[in-house]
Structure formats: structure tokens, C-alpha cells
PDB file of the backbone (N, CA, C, O) and the ligand in Angstrom, with CONECT records:
HET     ZN  A 101       1
ATOM      1  N   MET A   1     116.397  66.309 124.966  1.00  0.00           N
ATOM      2  CA  MET A   1     115.301  67.163 124.661  1.00  0.00           C
ATOM      3  C   MET A   1     115.414  68.569 125.168  1.00  0.00           C
ATOM      4  O   MET A   1     114.766  69.487 124.668  1.00  0.00           O
ATOM      5  N   GLN A   2     116.235  68.722 126.154  1.00  0.00           N
ATOM      6  CA  GLN A   2     116.552  70.076 126.738  1.00  0.00           C
ATOM      7  C   GLN A   2     117.138  71.004 125.546  1.00  0.00           C
ATOM      8  O   GLN A   2     116.698  72.113 125.242  1.00  0.00           O
ATOM      9  N   LEU A   3     118.095  70.406 125.003  1.00  0.00           N
ATOM     10  CA  LEU A   3     118.717  71.255 123.820  1.00  0.00           C
ATOM     11  C   LEU A   3     117.743  71.761 122.824  1.00  0.00           C
ATOM     12  O   LEU A   3     117.805  72.923 122.422  1.00  0.00           O
ATOM     13  N   VAL A   4     116.750  70.835 122.373  1.00  0.00           N
ATOM     14  CA  VAL A   4     115.872  71.141 121.454  1.00  0.00           C
ATOM     15  C   VAL A   4     114.966  72.397 121.919  1.00  0.00           C
ATOM     16  O   VAL A   4     114.747  73.371 121.199  1.00  0.00           O
ATOM     17  N   GLN A   5     114.488  72.232 123.187  1.00  0.00           N
ATOM     18  CA  GLN A   5     113.746  73.314 123.787  1.00  0.00           C
ATOM     19  C   GLN A   5     114.579  74.674 123.769  1.00  0.00           C
ATOM     20  O   GLN A   5     114.015  75.721 123.451  1.00  0.00           O
ATOM     21  N   GLU A   6     115.834  74.647 124.090  1.00  0.00           N
ATOM     22  CA  GLU A   6     116.687  75.803 124.201  1.00  0.00           C
ATOM     23  C   GLU A   6     116.790  76.441 122.864  1.00  0.00           C
ATOM     24  O   GLU A   6     116.753  77.666 122.753  1.00  0.00           O
ATOM     25  N   ILE A   7     116.922  75.620 121.812  1.00  0.00           N
ATOM     26  CA  ILE A   7     116.972  76.011 120.474  1.00  0.00           C
ATOM     27  C   ILE A   7     115.742  76.700 120.104  1.00  0.00           C
ATOM     28  O   ILE A   7     115.761  77.830 119.617  1.00  0.00           O
ATOM     29  N   ALA A   8     114.690  76.055 120.321  1.00  0.00           N
ATOM     30  CA  ALA A   8     113.246  76.497 119.984  1.00  0.00           C
ATOM     31  C   ALA A   8     113.078  77.818 120.531  1.00  0.00           C
ATOM     32  O   ALA A   8     112.606  78.720 119.838  1.00  0.00           O
ATOM     33  N   PHE A   9     113.471  78.016 121.865  1.00  0.00           N
ATOM     34  CA  PHE A   9     113.243  79.216 122.741  1.00  0.00           C
ATOM     35  C   PHE A   9     114.011  80.428 122.089  1.00  0.00           C
ATOM     36  O   PHE A   9     113.500  81.548 122.054  1.00  0.00           O
ATOM     37  N   TYR A  10     115.224  80.166 121.591  1.00  0.00           N
ATOM     38  CA  TYR A  10     116.101  81.258 120.994  1.00  0.00           C
ATOM     39  C   TYR A  10     115.458  81.681 119.694  1.00  0.00           C
ATOM     40  O   TYR A  10     115.351  82.861 119.361  1.00  0.00           O
ATOM     41  N   LEU A  11     114.993  80.556 118.907  1.00  0.00           N
ATOM     42  CA  LEU A  11     114.350  80.798 117.574  1.00  0.00           C
ATOM     43  C   LEU A  11     113.244  81.715 117.569  1.00  0.00           C
ATOM     44  O   LEU A  11     113.174  82.659 116.782  1.00  0.00           O
ATOM     45  N   VAL A  12     112.232  81.400 118.587  1.00  0.00           N
ATOM     46  CA  VAL A  12     111.045  82.075 118.745  1.00  0.00           C
ATOM     47  C   VAL A  12     111.128  83.398 119.354  1.00  0.00           C
ATOM     48  O   VAL A  12     110.274  84.235 119.064  1.00  0.00           O
ATOM     49  N   PHE A  13     112.067  83.671 120.165  1.00  0.00           N
ATOM     50  CA  PHE A  13     112.200  84.888 120.990  1.00  0.00           C
ATOM     51  C   PHE A  13     113.319  85.909 120.351  1.00  0.00           C
ATOM     52  O   PHE A  13     113.336  87.117 120.585  1.00  0.00           O
ATOM     53  N   PHE A  14     114.181  85.268 119.565  1.00  0.00           N
ATOM     54  CA  PHE A  14     115.307  86.114 119.069  1.00  0.00           C
ATOM     55  C   PHE A  14     115.447  86.043 117.505  1.00  0.00           C
ATOM     56  O   PHE A  14     115.326  87.041 116.793  1.00  0.00           O
ATOM     57  N   ALA A  15     115.719  84.748 117.017  1.00  0.00           N
ATOM     58  CA  ALA A  15     115.999  84.678 115.595  1.00  0.00           C
ATOM     59  C   ALA A  15     114.765  85.040 114.685  1.00  0.00           C
ATOM     60  O   ALA A  15     114.927  85.718 113.670  1.00  0.00           O
ATOM     61  N   ILE A  16     113.618  84.605 115.042  1.00  0.00           N
ATOM     62  CA  ILE A  16     112.482  84.858 114.068  1.00  0.00           C
ATOM     63  C   ILE A  16     112.093  86.253 114.143  1.00  0.00           C
ATOM     64  O   ILE A  16     111.921  86.825 113.067  1.00  0.00           O
ATOM     65  N   PRO A  17     111.912  86.948 115.287  1.00  0.00           N
ATOM     66  CA  PRO A  17     111.511  88.376 115.224  1.00  0.00           C
ATOM     67  C   PRO A  17     112.669  89.161 114.516  1.00  0.00           C
ATOM     68  O   PRO A  17     112.374  90.119 113.801  1.00  0.00           O
ATOM     69  N   GLY A  18     113.866  88.823 114.674  1.00  0.00           N
ATOM     70  CA  GLY A  18     115.038  89.537 114.043  1.00  0.00           C
ATOM     71  C   GLY A  18     114.940  89.448 112.532  1.00  0.00           C
ATOM     72  O   GLY A  18     115.067  90.470 111.858  1.00  0.00           O
ATOM     73  N   VAL A  19     114.699  88.168 111.927  1.00  0.00           N
ATOM     74  CA  VAL A  19     114.648  87.971 110.545  1.00  0.00           C
ATOM     75  C   VAL A  19     113.305  88.757 110.057  1.00  0.00           C
ATOM     76  O   VAL A  19     113.325  89.617 109.176  1.00  0.00           O
ATOM     77  N   VAL A  20     112.306  88.401 110.653  1.00  0.00           N
ATOM     78  CA  VAL A  20     111.045  89.033 110.168  1.00  0.00           C
ATOM     79  C   VAL A  20     111.087  90.690 110.207  1.00  0.00           C
ATOM     80  O   VAL A  20     110.595  91.363 109.302  1.00  0.00           O
ATOM     81  N   GLY A  21     111.661  91.196 111.234  1.00  0.00           N
ATOM     82  CA  GLY A  21     111.739  92.557 111.409  1.00  0.00           C
ATOM     83  C   GLY A  21     112.724  93.157 110.254  1.00  0.00           C
ATOM     84  O   GLY A  21     112.415  94.139 109.579  1.00  0.00           O
ATOM     85  N   ALA A  22     113.750  92.558 110.137  1.00  0.00           N
ATOM     86  CA  ALA A  22     114.830  92.920 109.035  1.00  0.00           C
ATOM     87  C   ALA A  22     114.091  92.941 107.648  1.00  0.00           C
ATOM     88  O   ALA A  22     114.255  93.890 106.881  1.00  0.00           O
ATOM     89  N   ARG A  23     113.301  91.913 107.348  1.00  0.00           N
ATOM     90  CA  ARG A  23     112.590  91.934 106.154  1.00  0.00           C
ATOM     91  C   ARG A  23     111.525  92.868 105.919  1.00  0.00           C
ATOM     92  O   ARG A  23     111.269  93.252 104.777  1.00  0.00           O
ATOM     93  N   ILE A  24     110.837  93.288 107.007  1.00  0.00           N
ATOM     94  CA  ILE A  24     109.721  94.324 107.050  1.00  0.00           C
ATOM     95  C   ILE A  24     110.619  95.673 106.778  1.00  0.00           C
ATOM     96  O   ILE A  24     110.340  96.368 105.801  1.00  0.00           O
ATOM     97  N   ALA A  25     111.601  96.005 107.571  1.00  0.00           N
ATOM     98  CA  ALA A  25     112.426  97.159 107.598  1.00  0.00           C
ATOM     99  C   ALA A  25     112.913  97.370 106.042  1.00  0.00           C
ATOM    100  O   ALA A  25     112.868  98.472 105.494  1.00  0.00           O
ATOM    101  N   TRP A  26     113.310  96.363 105.502  1.00  0.00           N
ATOM    102  CA  TRP A  26     113.759  96.327 104.039  1.00  0.00           C
ATOM    103  C   TRP A  26     112.765  96.809 103.021  1.00  0.00           C
ATOM    104  O   TRP A  26     113.009  97.557 102.074  1.00  0.00           O
ATOM    105  N   THR A  27     111.589  96.267 103.353  1.00  0.00           N
ATOM    106  CA  THR A  27     110.422  96.704 102.331  1.00  0.00           C
ATOM    107  C   THR A  27     110.182  98.200 102.582  1.00  0.00           C
ATOM    108  O   THR A  27     109.652  98.828 101.665  1.00  0.00           O
ATOM    109  N   LYS A  28     110.482  98.796 103.620  1.00  0.00           N
ATOM    110  CA  LYS A  28     110.242 100.128 103.866  1.00  0.00           C
ATOM    111  C   LYS A  28     111.483 101.132 103.703  1.00  0.00           C
ATOM    112  O   LYS A  28     111.527 102.294 104.108  1.00  0.00           O
ATOM    113  N   GLY A  29     112.414 100.471 103.065  1.00  0.00           N
ATOM    114  CA  GLY A  29     113.508 101.407 102.744  1.00  0.00           C
ATOM    115  C   GLY A  29     114.465 101.685 103.952  1.00  0.00           C
ATOM    116  O   GLY A  29     115.304 102.585 103.936  1.00  0.00           O
ATOM    117  N   ARG A  30     114.263 100.839 104.989  1.00  0.00           N
ATOM    118  CA  ARG A  30     115.122 101.035 106.178  1.00  0.00           C
ATOM    119  C   ARG A  30     116.308 100.165 106.268  1.00  0.00           C
ATOM    120  O   ARG A  30     116.393  99.212 105.494  1.00  0.00           O
ATOM    121  N   ASN A  31     117.218 100.394 107.124  1.00  0.00           N
ATOM    122  CA  ASN A  31     118.416  99.475 107.282  1.00  0.00           C
ATOM    123  C   ASN A  31     117.910  98.168 107.914  1.00  0.00           C
ATOM    124  O   ASN A  31     117.390  98.126 109.029  1.00  0.00           O
ATOM    125  N   PRO A  32     118.102  97.110 107.121  1.00  0.00           N
ATOM    126  CA  PRO A  32     117.705  95.779 107.560  1.00  0.00           C
ATOM    127  C   PRO A  32     118.611  95.356 108.696  1.00  0.00           C
ATOM    128  O   PRO A  32     118.113  94.734 109.634  1.00  0.00           O
ATOM    129  N   LEU A  33     119.888  95.641 108.689  1.00  0.00           N
ATOM    130  CA  LEU A  33     120.817  95.045 109.583  1.00  0.00           C
ATOM    131  C   LEU A  33     120.406  95.669 110.982  1.00  0.00           C
ATOM    132  O   LEU A  33     120.159  94.937 111.941  1.00  0.00           O
ATOM    133  N   LEU A  34     120.343  97.037 111.060  1.00  0.00           N
ATOM    134  CA  LEU A  34     119.886  97.689 112.337  1.00  0.00           C
ATOM    135  C   LEU A  34     118.635  97.052 112.934  1.00  0.00           C
ATOM    136  O   LEU A  34     118.547  96.895 114.152  1.00  0.00           O
ATOM    137  N   TRP A  35     117.707  96.700 112.132  1.00  0.00           N
ATOM    138  CA  TRP A  35     116.373  96.295 112.601  1.00  0.00           C
ATOM    139  C   TRP A  35     116.441  94.787 112.987  1.00  0.00           C
ATOM    140  O   TRP A  35     115.728  94.291 113.860  1.00  0.00           O
ATOM    141  N   LEU A  36     117.428  94.057 112.207  1.00  0.00           N
ATOM    142  CA  LEU A  36     117.697  92.728 112.616  1.00  0.00           C
ATOM    143  C   LEU A  36     118.159  92.548 114.008  1.00  0.00           C
ATOM    144  O   LEU A  36     117.717  91.676 114.757  1.00  0.00           O
ATOM    145  N   VAL A  37     119.121  93.461 114.341  1.00  0.00           N
ATOM    146  CA  VAL A  37     119.729  93.518 115.709  1.00  0.00           C
ATOM    147  C   VAL A  37     118.630  93.875 116.692  1.00  0.00           C
ATOM    148  O   VAL A  37     118.320  93.174 117.656  1.00  0.00           O
ATOM    149  N   LEU A  38     118.062  95.047 116.354  1.00  0.00           N
ATOM    150  CA  LEU A  38     116.994  95.589 117.308  1.00  0.00           C
ATOM    151  C   LEU A  38     115.951  94.600 117.592  1.00  0.00           C
ATOM    152  O   LEU A  38     115.724  94.285 118.761  1.00  0.00           O
ATOM    153  N   ASN A  39     115.280  94.072 116.593  1.00  0.00           N
ATOM    154  CA  ASN A  39     114.233  93.062 116.727  1.00  0.00           C
ATOM    155  C   ASN A  39     114.701  91.761 117.387  1.00  0.00           C
ATOM    156  O   ASN A  39     113.957  91.136 118.143  1.00  0.00           O
ATOM    157  N   GLY A  40     115.909  91.375 117.099  1.00  0.00           N
ATOM    158  CA  GLY A  40     116.487  90.123 117.556  1.00  0.00           C
ATOM    159  C   GLY A  40     116.727  90.250 119.002  1.00  0.00           C
ATOM    160  O   GLY A  40     116.459  89.300 119.738  1.00  0.00           O
ATOM    161  N   LEU A  41     117.225  91.380 119.484  1.00  0.00           N
ATOM    162  CA  LEU A  41     117.510  91.548 120.859  1.00  0.00           C
ATOM    163  C   LEU A  41     116.336  91.724 121.712  1.00  0.00           C
ATOM    164  O   LEU A  41     116.212  91.172 122.806  1.00  0.00           O
ATOM    165  N   PHE A  42     115.372  92.605 121.119  1.00  0.00           N
ATOM    166  CA  PHE A  42     114.102  92.836 121.935  1.00  0.00           C
ATOM    167  C   PHE A  42     112.954  92.775 121.054  1.00  0.00           C
ATOM    168  O   PHE A  42     112.683  93.741 120.340  1.00  0.00           O
ATOM    169  N   ALA A  43     112.180  91.602 121.045  1.00  0.00           N
ATOM    170  CA  ALA A  43     111.225  91.203 120.139  1.00  0.00           C
ATOM    171  C   ALA A  43     109.935  92.274 120.163  1.00  0.00           C
ATOM    172  O   ALA A  43     109.281  92.415 119.129  1.00  0.00           O
ATOM    173  N   PRO A  44     109.630  92.933 121.228  1.00  0.00           N
ATOM    174  CA  PRO A  44     108.526  93.854 121.137  1.00  0.00           C
ATOM    175  C   PRO A  44     108.821  95.073 120.136  1.00  0.00           C
ATOM    176  O   PRO A  44     107.881  95.624 119.562  1.00  0.00           O
ATOM    177  N   THR A  45     110.132  95.477 119.944  1.00  0.00           N
ATOM    178  CA  THR A  45     110.301  96.511 118.920  1.00  0.00           C
ATOM    179  C   THR A  45     109.759  96.171 117.588  1.00  0.00           C
ATOM    180  O   THR A  45     109.632  97.059 116.745  1.00  0.00           O
ATOM    181  N   LEU A  46     109.421  94.904 117.331  1.00  0.00           N
ATOM    182  CA  LEU A  46     108.833  94.463 116.031  1.00  0.00           C
ATOM    183  C   LEU A  46     107.612  95.267 115.714  1.00  0.00           C
ATOM    184  O   LEU A  46     107.320  95.541 114.550  1.00  0.00           O
ATOM    185  N   MET A  47     106.822  95.687 116.845  1.00  0.00           N
ATOM    186  CA  MET A  47     105.670  96.526 116.535  1.00  0.00           C
ATOM    187  C   MET A  47     105.984  97.932 115.994  1.00  0.00           C
ATOM    188  O   MET A  47     105.225  98.510 115.217  1.00  0.00           O
ATOM    189  N   VAL A  48     107.132  98.450 116.438  1.00  0.00           N
ATOM    190  CA  VAL A  48     107.787  99.716 115.733  1.00  0.00           C
ATOM    191  C   VAL A  48     108.024  99.464 114.413  1.00  0.00           C
ATOM    192  O   VAL A  48     107.516 100.216 113.581  1.00  0.00           O
ATOM    193  N   THR A  49     108.763  98.462 114.035  1.00  0.00           N
ATOM    194  CA  THR A  49     109.085  97.979 112.576  1.00  0.00           C
ATOM    195  C   THR A  49     107.801  97.976 111.834  1.00  0.00           C
ATOM    196  O   THR A  49     107.761  98.576 110.760  1.00  0.00           O
ATOM    197  N   ILE A  50     106.666  97.324 112.317  1.00  0.00           N
ATOM    198  CA  ILE A  50     105.604  97.071 111.585  1.00  0.00           C
ATOM    199  C   ILE A  50     104.794  98.514 111.342  1.00  0.00           C
ATOM    200  O   ILE A  50     104.334  98.782 110.233  1.00  0.00           O
ATOM    201  N   PHE A  51     104.680  99.293 112.328  1.00  0.00           N
ATOM    202  CA  PHE A  51     103.919 100.559 112.229  1.00  0.00           C
ATOM    203  C   PHE A  51     104.562 101.778 111.737  1.00  0.00           C
ATOM    204  O   PHE A  51     103.889 102.715 111.310  1.00  0.00           O
ATOM    205  N   GLN A  52     105.874 101.802 111.781  1.00  0.00           N
ATOM    206  CA  GLN A  52     106.592 103.129 111.259  1.00  0.00           C
ATOM    207  C   GLN A  52     106.381 102.985 109.697  1.00  0.00           C
ATOM    208  O   GLN A  52     106.315 101.921 109.080  1.00  0.00           O
ATOM    209  N   GLY A  53     106.290 104.213 109.200  1.00  0.00           N
ATOM    210  CA  GLY A  53     106.220 104.385 107.683  1.00  0.00           C
ATOM    211  C   GLY A  53     107.381 104.172 106.923  1.00  0.00           C
ATOM    212  O   GLY A  53     108.460 104.188 107.515  1.00  0.00           O
ATOM    213  N   PRO A  54     107.338 103.952 105.567  1.00  0.00           N
ATOM    214  CA  PRO A  54     108.627 103.909 104.702  1.00  0.00           C
ATOM    215  C   PRO A  54     109.385 105.194 104.725  1.00  0.00           C
ATOM    216  O   PRO A  54     108.783 106.244 104.950  1.00  0.00           O
ATOM    217  N   THR A  55     110.656 105.173 104.508  1.00  0.00           N
ATOM    218  CA  THR A  55     111.468 106.344 104.417  1.00  0.00           C
ATOM    219  C   THR A  55     111.729 106.739 102.935  1.00  0.00           C
ATOM    220  O   THR A  55     112.122 107.857 102.604  1.00  0.00           O
ATOM    221  N   ARG A  56     111.467 105.690 102.051  1.00  0.00           N
ATOM    222  CA  ARG A  56     111.614 106.142 100.653  1.00  0.00           C
ATOM    223  C   ARG A  56     110.716 105.135  99.777  1.00  0.00           C
ATOM    224  O   ARG A  56     110.298 104.107 100.309  1.00  0.00           O
ATOM    225  N   ALA A  57     110.440 105.408  98.527  1.00  0.00           N
ATOM    226  CA  ALA A  57     109.758 104.625  97.645  1.00  0.00           C
ATOM    227  C   ALA A  57     110.467 103.246  97.474  1.00  0.00           C
ATOM    228  O   ALA A  57     111.657 103.259  97.160  1.00  0.00           O
ATOM    229  N   VAL A  58     109.900 102.198  97.637  1.00  0.00           N
ATOM    230  CA  VAL A  58     110.743 100.835  97.329  1.00  0.00           C
ATOM    231  C   VAL A  58     109.988 100.134  96.268  1.00  0.00           C
ATOM    232  O   VAL A  58     108.838  99.820  96.574  1.00  0.00           O
ATOM    233  N   PRO A  59     110.409  99.821  95.060  1.00  0.00           N
ATOM    234  CA  PRO A  59     109.751  99.103  93.939  1.00  0.00           C
ATOM    235  C   PRO A  59     109.112  97.840  94.488  1.00  0.00           C
ATOM    236  O   PRO A  59     109.802  97.069  95.155  1.00  0.00           O
ATOM    237  N   GLY A  60     107.851  97.589  94.247  1.00  0.00           N
ATOM    238  CA  GLY A  60     107.143  96.411  94.700  1.00  0.00           C
ATOM    239  C   GLY A  60     106.465  96.416  96.034  1.00  0.00           C
ATOM    240  O   GLY A  60     105.735  95.504  96.424  1.00  0.00           O
ATOM    241  N   HIS A  61     106.784  97.626  96.791  1.00  0.00           N
ATOM    242  CA  HIS A  61     106.201  97.657  98.202  1.00  0.00           C
ATOM    243  C   HIS A  61     105.605  98.959  98.424  1.00  0.00           C
ATOM    244  O   HIS A  61     104.436  99.011  98.804  1.00  0.00           O
ATOM    245  N   TYR A  62     106.309 100.070  98.221  1.00  0.00           N
ATOM    246  CA  TYR A  62     105.636 101.482  98.334  1.00  0.00           C
ATOM    247  C   TYR A  62     105.988 102.384  97.249  1.00  0.00           C
ATOM    248  O   TYR A  62     107.086 102.330  96.695  1.00  0.00           O
ATOM    249  N   ARG A  63     105.070 103.219  96.933  1.00  0.00           N
ATOM    250  CA  ARG A  63     105.372 104.177  95.922  1.00  0.00           C
ATOM    251  C   ARG A  63     105.020 105.687  96.525  1.00  0.00           C
ATOM    252  O   ARG A  63     104.106 105.808  97.340  1.00  0.00           O
ATOM    253  N   GLN A  64     105.698 106.686  96.134  1.00  0.00           N
ATOM    254  CA  GLN A  64     105.495 107.891  96.551  1.00  0.00           C
ATOM    255  C   GLN A  64     104.701 108.862  95.748  1.00  0.00           C
ATOM    256  O   GLN A  64     104.988 109.037  94.564  1.00  0.00           O
ATOM    257  N   CYS A  65     103.657 109.548  96.350  1.00  0.00           N
ATOM    258  CA  CYS A  65     102.753 110.369  95.642  1.00  0.00           C
ATOM    259  C   CYS A  65     103.415 111.632  95.050  1.00  0.00           C
ATOM    260  O   CYS A  65     104.117 112.355  95.757  1.00  0.00           O
ATOM    261  N   PRO A  66     103.177 111.898  93.703  1.00  0.00           N
ATOM    262  CA  PRO A  66     103.942 113.082  93.219  1.00  0.00           C
ATOM    263  C   PRO A  66     103.295 114.434  93.671  1.00  0.00           C
ATOM    264  O   PRO A  66     103.959 115.468  93.584  1.00  0.00           O
ATOM    265  N   SER A  67     102.185 114.448  94.087  1.00  0.00           N
ATOM    266  CA  SER A  67     101.574 115.845  94.520  1.00  0.00           C
ATOM    267  C   SER A  67     101.746 115.992  96.092  1.00  0.00           C
ATOM    268  O   SER A  67     102.083 117.105  96.494  1.00  0.00           O
ATOM    269  N   CYS A  68     101.572 115.105  96.907  1.00  0.00           N
ATOM    270  CA  CYS A  68     101.612 115.442  98.382  1.00  0.00           C
ATOM    271  C   CYS A  68     102.923 114.624  98.936  1.00  0.00           C
ATOM    272  O   CYS A  68     103.295 114.841 100.090  1.00  0.00           O
ATOM    273  N   HIS A  69     103.513 113.827  98.235  1.00  0.00           N
ATOM    274  CA  HIS A  69     104.873 113.112  98.642  1.00  0.00           C
ATOM    275  C   HIS A  69     104.658 112.138  99.786  1.00  0.00           C
ATOM    276  O   HIS A  69     105.640 111.690 100.378  1.00  0.00           O
ATOM    277  N   GLY A  70     103.346 111.765 100.149  1.00  0.00           N
ATOM    278  CA  GLY A  70     103.000 110.721 100.974  1.00  0.00           C
ATOM    279  C   GLY A  70     103.329 109.360 100.493  1.00  0.00           C
ATOM    280  O   GLY A  70     103.391 109.235  99.270  1.00  0.00           O
ATOM    281  N   TYR A  71     103.546 108.342 101.210  1.00  0.00           N
ATOM    282  CA  TYR A  71     103.718 106.938 100.691  1.00  0.00           C
ATOM    283  C   TYR A  71     102.500 106.157 100.804  1.00  0.00           C
ATOM    284  O   TYR A  71     101.754 106.216 101.781  1.00  0.00           O
ATOM    285  N   SER A  72     102.294 105.353  99.685  1.00  0.00           N
ATOM    286  CA  SER A  72     101.120 104.506  99.550  1.00  0.00           C
ATOM    287  C   SER A  72     101.600 103.102  99.250  1.00  0.00           C
ATOM    288  O   SER A  72     102.724 102.948  98.774  1.00  0.00           O
ATOM    289  N   LYS A  73     100.794 102.046  99.507  1.00  0.00           N
ATOM    290  CA  LYS A  73     101.135 100.710  99.186  1.00  0.00           C
ATOM    291  C   LYS A  73     101.303 100.622  97.637  1.00  0.00           C
ATOM    292  O   LYS A  73     100.623 101.332  96.896  1.00  0.00           O
ATOM    293  N   TRP A  74     102.226  99.734  97.168  1.00  0.00           N
ATOM    294  CA  TRP A  74     102.439  99.480  95.890  1.00  0.00           C
ATOM    295  C   TRP A  74     101.266  99.164  95.056  1.00  0.00           C
ATOM    296  O   TRP A  74     101.176  99.600  93.908  1.00  0.00           O
ATOM    297  N   ARG A  75     100.376  98.427  95.589  1.00  0.00           N
ATOM    298  CA  ARG A  75      99.111  98.033  94.958  1.00  0.00           C
ATOM    299  C   ARG A  75      98.115  99.071  94.712  1.00  0.00           C
ATOM    300  O   ARG A  75      97.323  98.973  93.774  1.00  0.00           O
ATOM    301  N   GLU A  76      98.123 100.087  95.535  1.00  0.00           N
ATOM    302  CA  GLU A  76      97.063 101.095  95.531  1.00  0.00           C
ATOM    303  C   GLU A  76      97.390 102.001  94.215  1.00  0.00           C
ATOM    304  O   GLU A  76      98.534 102.249  93.835  1.00  0.00           O
ATOM    305  N   SER A  77      96.248 102.435  93.610  1.00  0.00           N
ATOM    306  CA  SER A  77      96.413 103.277  92.559  1.00  0.00           C
ATOM    307  C   SER A  77      96.079 104.691  92.816  1.00  0.00           C
ATOM    308  O   SER A  77      96.393 105.592  92.037  1.00  0.00           O
ATOM    309  N   VAL A  78      95.440 104.872  93.917  1.00  0.00           N
ATOM    310  CA  VAL A  78      95.051 106.177  94.409  1.00  0.00           C
ATOM    311  C   VAL A  78      95.694 106.570  95.722  1.00  0.00           C
ATOM    312  O   VAL A  78      95.695 105.788  96.672  1.00  0.00           O
ATOM    313  N   CYS A  79      96.229 107.749  95.785  1.00  0.00           N
ATOM    314  CA  CYS A  79      96.981 108.269  96.950  1.00  0.00           C
ATOM    315  C   CYS A  79      96.005 108.247  98.197  1.00  0.00           C
ATOM    316  O   CYS A  79      94.898 108.754  98.012  1.00  0.00           O
ATOM    317  N   LYS A  80      96.272 107.747  99.378  1.00  0.00           N
ATOM    318  CA  LYS A  80      95.388 107.532 100.632  1.00  0.00           C
ATOM    319  C   LYS A  80      95.300 108.932 101.192  1.00  0.00           C
ATOM    320  O   LYS A  80      94.359 109.197 101.939  1.00  0.00           O
ATOM    321  N   TYR A  81      96.208 109.859 100.892  1.00  0.00           N
ATOM    322  CA  TYR A  81      96.131 111.132 101.646  1.00  0.00           C
ATOM    323  C   TYR A  81      95.567 112.296 100.856  1.00  0.00           C
ATOM    324  O   TYR A  81      94.934 113.185 101.425  1.00  0.00           O
ATOM    325  N   CYS A  82      95.798 112.301  99.501  1.00  0.00           N
ATOM    326  CA  CYS A  82      95.286 113.427  98.698  1.00  0.00           C
ATOM    327  C   CYS A  82      94.380 112.899  97.584  1.00  0.00           C
ATOM    328  O   CYS A  82      93.917 113.676  96.749  1.00  0.00           O
ATOM    329  N   GLN A  83      94.127 111.608  97.563  1.00  0.00           N
ATOM    330  CA  GLN A  83      93.190 110.957  96.554  1.00  0.00           C
ATOM    331  C   GLN A  83      93.570 111.286  95.145  1.00  0.00           C
ATOM    332  O   GLN A  83      92.717 111.224  94.260  1.00  0.00           O
ATOM    333  N   SER A  84      94.884 111.656  94.871  1.00  0.00           N
ATOM    334  CA  SER A  84      95.224 111.740  93.559  1.00  0.00           C
ATOM    335  C   SER A  84      95.743 110.550  92.924  1.00  0.00           C
ATOM    336  O   SER A  84      96.160 109.624  93.620  1.00  0.00           O
ATOM    337  N   GLU A  85      95.754 110.487  91.500  1.00  0.00           N
ATOM    338  CA  GLU A  85      96.106 109.279  90.854  1.00  0.00           C
ATOM    339  C   GLU A  85      97.618 109.026  90.905  1.00  0.00           C
ATOM    340  O   GLU A  85      98.458 109.870  90.593  1.00  0.00           O
ATOM    341  N   LEU A  86      97.878 107.803  91.320  1.00  0.00           N
ATOM    342  CA  LEU A  86      99.367 107.437  91.345  1.00  0.00           C
ATOM    343  C   LEU A  86      99.881 106.872  90.022  1.00  0.00           C
ATOM    344  O   LEU A  86      99.252 105.975  89.461  1.00  0.00           O
ATOM    345  N   PRO A  87     101.024 107.381  89.501  1.00  0.00           N
ATOM    346  CA  PRO A  87     101.552 106.886  88.201  1.00  0.00           C
ATOM    347  C   PRO A  87     102.129 105.413  88.487  1.00  0.00           C
ATOM    348  O   PRO A  87     102.599 105.082  89.576  1.00  0.00           O
ATOM    349  N   LEU A  88     102.041 104.645  87.463  1.00  0.00           N
ATOM    350  CA  LEU A  88     102.510 103.209  87.621  1.00  0.00           C
ATOM    351  C   LEU A  88     104.004 103.058  87.279  1.00  0.00           C
ATOM    352  O   LEU A  88     104.546 101.955  87.355  1.00  0.00           O
TER     353      LEU A  88
HETATM  354 ZN    ZN A 101      98.953 112.272  97.629  1.00  0.00          ZN2+
END
């Protein structure tokens, strides 16, 4: 049973935050490998991954406003910064 507990420990504190962080980073146009390593080694950096903004428009996740160049979520049709209409 000890082995199962050890595997569970590494999964919860290293593997899962690493994979989740890599996935979130990828949806924001960031380097998934870098964030896999960072979040995997130190799970609290997952908060950075979640709250940092996207670096570029990512189809299906984020779009860039043509007038103010801010990033909005893909499902939003109006820019959250300047209220202008976002093209589809
Ligand atoms: Zn805008």
C-alpha cells in the first residue's frame, strides 16, 4: 500500500499540476513545456499560469481586439476593455 500512496503523492503534487498548467499555458499561447516543468516542480506557480494573460490570439480560446489590441475570451463578442465589437 505504501507504493500506491507514494504514487498518489507524486501524482497530486507534481504530475497533475504540471499537466494542468501545461494545458492552460498552451491555451494562452505560452510555452507548454516550460510551464509543465515549472508547475510540475512547484505547484503554487499554477496560480501564475491561471491568472496571467495570453500572449497572442489562440483560436478557440482567446481573440485579440482590433481596436485596442486587448485579449478577450473566445466566446465573448464584445471587447471587455473598449466595448467594441469583436469580429468572428
Ligand atoms: Zn478592445
